[in-house]
C-alpha positions as CSV (number, residue, x, y, z in Angstrom):
1,X,102.1,269.5,-54.0
2,X,100.5,266.9,-56.2
3,X,104.0,265.9,-57.5
4,X,105.3,265.5,-54.0
5,X,102.4,263.2,-53.1
6,X,102.9,261.2,-56.3
7,X,106.6,261.0,-55.7
8,X,105.9,259.8,-52.1
9,X,103.5,257.2,-53.4
10,X,106.1,255.9,-55.9
11,X,108.7,255.8,-53.1
12,X,106.3,253.8,-50.9
13,X,105.6,251.3,-53.7
14,X,109.3,250.9,-54.4
15,X,110.0,250.2,-50.7
16,X,107.1,247.7,-50.6
17,X,108.3,246.0,-53.7
18,X,111.8,245.7,-52.2
19,X,110.3,244.2,-49.0
20,X,108.3,241.7,-51.0
21,X,111.5,240.8,-53.0
22,X,113.5,240.4,-49.8
23,X,110.7,238.3,-48.3
24,X,110.7,236.0,-51.3
25,X,114.5,235.7,-51.1
26,X,114.2,234.8,-47.4
27,X,111.5,232.2,-48.2
28,X,113.7,230.6,-50.9
29,X,116.7,230.6,-48.5
30,X,114.7,228.9,-45.8
31,X,113.4,226.2,-48.2
32,X,117.0,225.6,-49.4
33,X,118.3,225.4,-45.8
34,X,115.5,223.0,-44.7
35,X,116.2,220.8,-47.7
36,X,119.9,220.9,-47.0
37,X,119.5,219.9,-43.4
38,X,117.1,217.1,-44.3
39,X,119.6,215.8,-46.9
40,X,122.5,216.1,-44.4
41,X,120.4,214.3,-41.8
42,X,119.7,211.5,-44.2
43,X,123.4,211.3,-45.0
44,X,124.4,211.3,-41.4
45,X,121.8,208.7,-40.6
46,X,123.0,206.5,-43.4
47,X,126.6,206.9,-42.4
48,X,125.9,206.0,-38.8
49,X,124.0,202.9,-39.9
50,X,126.8,201.7,-42.1
51,X,129.4,202.3,-39.3
52,X,128.4,199.3,-37.2
53,X,130.7,196.3,-37.1
54,X,130.1,192.8,-35.7
55,X,132.4,190.4,-33.9
56,X,131.7,186.9,-32.5
57,X,134.5,185.5,-30.3
58,X,136.1,184.7,-27.0
59,X,136.9,187.3,-24.3
60,X,140.6,187.0,-23.4
61,X,140.8,190.2,-21.2
62,X,138.3,192.4,-19.3
63,X,140.5,195.4,-18.7
64,X,141.1,196.4,-21.4
65,X,138.3,194.4,-23.1
66,X,139.9,192.2,-25.7
67,X,137.8,189.8,-27.8
68,X,139.4,187.6,-30.5
69,X,142.6,189.8,-30.4
70,X,140.5,193.0,-31.0
71,X,140.7,195.6,-28.2
72,X,137.8,197.7,-27.2
73,X,137.5,200.9,-25.2
74,X,134.5,202.8,-23.8
75,X,133.4,205.5,-21.3
76,X,129.7,204.6,-21.3
77,X,129.0,201.0,-20.5
78,X,127.5,199.1,-23.4
79,X,124.3,197.2,-23.2
80,X,125.0,193.7,-21.8
81,X,122.8,190.7,-22.6
82,X,123.1,187.0,-21.7
83,X,121.5,184.8,-24.4
84,X,119.4,187.7,-25.5
85,X,118.4,188.8,-22.0
86,X,119.6,192.1,-20.5
87,X,122.1,191.7,-17.6
88,X,124.9,193.5,-15.7
89,X,128.3,194.2,-17.2
90,X,130.1,193.0,-14.1
91,X,129.0,189.5,-14.9
92,X,131.2,189.3,-18.0
93,X,134.0,186.8,-17.6
94,X,137.2,185.9,-19.4
95,X,136.3,183.0,-21.6
96,X,132.7,184.1,-22.4
97,X,131.8,183.6,-26.0
98,X,130.1,186.8,-27.1
99,X,128.7,188.7,-30.1
100,X,129.6,192.4,-30.1
101,X,128.1,195.3,-32.1
102,X,130.5,198.2,-32.2
103,X,131.5,201.4,-33.9
104,X,134.9,202.8,-34.8
105,X,135.4,206.3,-33.4
106,X,138.8,208.0,-34.1
107,X,140.3,204.5,-34.6
108,X,138.9,203.3,-31.3
109,X,136.6,200.3,-31.2
110,X,133.6,201.3,-29.1
111,X,131.2,198.4,-28.1
112,X,127.5,199.3,-28.1
113,X,126.0,195.9,-27.3
114,X,127.6,192.7,-25.9
115,X,125.6,189.5,-25.9
116,X,127.1,186.4,-24.1
117,X,126.2,183.4,-26.1
118,X,126.4,180.2,-23.9
119,X,126.7,177.1,-26.1
120,X,125.0,175.0,-23.4
121,X,123.1,175.4,-20.1
122,X,122.1,172.1,-18.6
123,X,122.5,169.4,-15.9
124,X,125.6,167.3,-15.7
125,X,125.0,163.6,-16.6
126,X,128.5,162.3,-16.1
127,X,131.7,163.8,-14.7
128,X,135.0,161.8,-14.6
129,X,138.6,162.4,-15.2
130,X,138.1,161.6,-18.8
131,X,134.6,162.9,-19.6
132,X,132.2,165.7,-18.7
133,X,128.8,165.1,-20.3
134,X,125.7,167.3,-20.1
135,X,122.5,166.5,-22.0
136,X,124.6,164.0,-24.1
137,X,127.0,166.7,-25.2
138,X,130.7,165.8,-24.5
139,X,132.7,168.6,-23.1
140,X,136.5,168.3,-23.3
141,X,137.7,167.8,-19.7
142,X,141.5,168.2,-20.1
143,X,141.5,171.8,-18.8
144,X,139.2,171.1,-15.9
145,X,141.2,168.6,-13.8
146,X,143.0,171.2,-11.7
147,X,140.0,173.2,-10.5
148,X,136.8,172.8,-8.6
149,X,135.0,171.6,-11.7
150,X,136.6,168.3,-11.4
151,X,134.3,167.6,-8.4
152,X,131.1,168.2,-10.4
153,X,128.4,165.7,-9.6
154,X,125.5,164.4,-11.8
155,X,122.5,166.7,-11.5
156,X,124.5,169.9,-11.0
157,X,123.7,172.6,-13.6
158,X,126.4,174.3,-15.6
159,X,126.7,177.1,-18.1
160,X,129.3,176.5,-20.8
161,X,131.0,179.0,-23.1
162,X,133.3,177.8,-25.8
163,X,133.7,176.6,-29.3
164,X,132.3,173.6,-31.1
165,X,134.7,171.1,-32.6
166,X,131.8,169.1,-34.0
167,X,128.1,168.6,-33.3
168,X,128.6,166.6,-30.1
169,X,132.0,167.9,-28.9
170,X,132.6,171.2,-27.1
171,X,135.9,172.8,-26.3
172,X,135.0,174.9,-23.2
173,X,136.6,178.3,-22.5
174,X,134.7,178.7,-19.2
175,X,132.3,176.6,-17.3
176,X,130.2,178.2,-14.5
177,X,128.3,176.2,-11.8
178,X,124.6,177.3,-11.6
179,X,121.8,176.6,-9.1
180,X,119.1,174.3,-10.6
181,X,117.3,175.9,-13.5
182,X,113.8,175.7,-14.7
183,X,115.0,175.6,-18.3
184,X,118.2,175.1,-20.3
185,X,119.5,175.8,-23.8
186,X,121.7,174.3,-26.4
187,X,123.2,175.7,-29.6
188,X,124.1,173.4,-32.4
189,X,123.3,171.9,-35.8
190,X,120.2,169.8,-36.4
191,X,121.3,166.2,-37.1
192,X,117.8,164.7,-37.2
193,X,114.2,166.0,-37.1
194,X,110.8,164.4,-37.2
195,X,107.3,165.2,-36.1
196,X,108.0,164.1,-32.6
197,X,111.7,164.9,-31.9
198,X,114.7,167.0,-32.8
199,X,118.3,166.1,-32.4
200,X,121.5,168.2,-32.1
201,X,124.3,165.7,-32.3
202,X,123.5,163.1,-29.6
203,X,121.0,165.4,-27.7
204,X,117.4,164.4,-28.4
205,X,114.5,166.7,-27.5
206,X,110.8,166.0,-27.6
207,X,109.3,168.3,-30.1
208,X,106.3,170.5,-29.5
209,X,105.1,171.8,-31.8
210,X,106.9,171.0,-35.1
211,X,108.9,174.2,-36.1
212,X,108.3,174.4,-39.8
213,X,111.0,177.1,-40.2
214,X,113.9,174.7,-39.4
215,X,115.3,171.7,-41.2
216,X,118.2,169.2,-40.9
217,X,121.5,170.9,-41.1
218,X,120.3,174.3,-39.7
219,X,122.1,175.9,-36.8
220,X,119.6,176.5,-34.0
221,X,119.1,177.5,-30.4
222,X,117.0,175.1,-28.5
223,X,115.4,176.1,-25.2
224,X,114.2,173.1,-23.2
225,X,113.0,171.8,-19.9
226,X,114.4,168.7,-18.2
227,X,111.8,166.5,-16.5
228,X,112.1,162.9,-15.5
229,X,115.4,162.7,-17.5
230,X,113.5,163.8,-20.6
231,X,114.5,166.8,-22.6
232,X,111.4,168.7,-23.9
233,X,111.9,171.6,-26.3
234,X,109.7,174.6,-25.9
235,X,111.4,177.2,-28.2
236,X,113.6,176.7,-31.3
237,X,115.3,179.6,-33.1
238,X,117.1,179.4,-36.3
239,X,120.2,181.4,-35.4
240,X,121.7,182.1,-38.8
241,X,119.9,185.5,-38.8
242,X,120.0,186.1,-35.1
243,X,123.6,187.2,-34.4
244,X,123.1,190.9,-34.3
245,X,120.2,193.4,-33.7
246,X,121.2,195.6,-36.6
247,X,122.9,195.3,-40.0
248,X,126.7,195.4,-39.8
249,X,129.2,196.6,-42.3
250,X,131.6,193.7,-41.8
251,X,132.2,191.0,-39.2
252,X,134.8,188.8,-37.6
253,X,134.1,185.2,-36.4
254,X,136.2,183.0,-34.1
255,X,135.8,179.2,-34.3
256,X,137.0,175.9,-35.7
257,X,137.0,175.0,-39.4
258,X,134.8,172.1,-40.4
259,X,133.6,170.6,-43.6
260,X,129.9,171.1,-44.5
261,X,127.7,168.4,-45.9
262,X,128.1,170.2,-49.3
263,X,131.8,169.8,-49.2
264,X,132.6,173.4,-48.5
265,X,134.5,174.8,-45.5
266,X,132.6,176.5,-42.7
267,X,133.2,177.8,-39.2
268,X,131.6,175.2,-36.9
269,X,128.3,176.5,-35.6
270,X,127.8,178.9,-38.5
271,X,125.9,178.5,-41.8
272,X,128.3,180.6,-43.9
273,X,130.1,179.0,-46.8
274,X,133.7,180.3,-46.7
275,X,134.9,182.1,-49.8
276,X,138.4,183.5,-50.7
277,X,140.3,181.6,-48.0
278,X,144.0,181.0,-48.4
279,X,145.5,178.5,-45.9
280,X,142.6,177.1,-44.0
281,X,142.3,173.4,-43.2
282,X,140.0,171.2,-41.2
283,X,140.3,171.7,-37.4
284,X,142.1,175.1,-37.6
285,X,141.2,177.5,-34.7
286,X,140.7,180.7,-36.6
287,X,139.5,184.3,-36.5
288,X,138.1,185.3,-39.9
289,X,137.2,188.9,-40.9
290,X,135.1,189.8,-44.0
291,X,131.6,190.4,-45.1
292,X,128.5,188.4,-46.0
293,X,127.5,188.0,-49.7
294,X,124.1,186.8,-50.9
295,X,123.6,183.1,-50.5
296,X,125.2,183.0,-47.0
297,X,128.7,183.3,-48.4
298,X,131.3,184.7,-46.1
299,X,133.9,186.5,-48.2
300,X,137.1,186.5,-46.2
301,X,139.3,189.6,-46.2
302,X,141.6,188.6,-43.3
303,X,142.3,185.2,-41.8
304,X,144.2,184.4,-38.6
305,X,145.1,180.9,-37.4
306,X,145.4,180.8,-33.6
């Protein structure tokens, strides 16, 4: 009898030990799985972050959406912004100059955010067969003679998308007539700055207050009011770091080639020094693809002359 009880006791201890061992094994497995999932999640997160691409160029088609010869497709509408403000996608127009953040999914370019970047919003100062001038910025008029824009009158407000040929000359891709606005905007390079004013080409704005973060030669976005024929700035943004809302793996830029003050080629309106270019020359209308290196250097991997 005693032996049987003893044997039973040993059996119970053996079973308990096995259960403890199994429990330990399960705990180890759970720790391993949690660690694995966490690592995998970090990897996926990192992969997703690195998969964003950037493009800044002109819309040539809406259906399908084509920007700077790159075609996009999507089922869910991307976020649409106009000069940084959320808007509706049906307001996109052929000719809009946009920045796009997108991912590549099974070799399909899927846009996530589209921001229309008007180069100028302001009142017309002069409109003739030869010239269209708004806030002292000259807008090439050769493509506008055959449509309703040829009847523009001084004082009418317009929104201009297009490309800069230089700091006072714009090649428009689309001009839209607006009702009178409380404020306008202009993108360009600072040609002069003091305690009292800032100039982008021939456009002079009263300065309030002095923006210490910008200097002559910087590409900026100036928001202003127009009162008694005086341009008064109320917000100035250095746009060299304001193209996208997130880091992008690589980017493409459409624009005209210009010579910087330092003697290096750039795309007009952008601060990037062009590196590794092959056949570019001043005045070329191009789409460049590559990536940004330290020192605002744009390393070109592909170049297309349009």
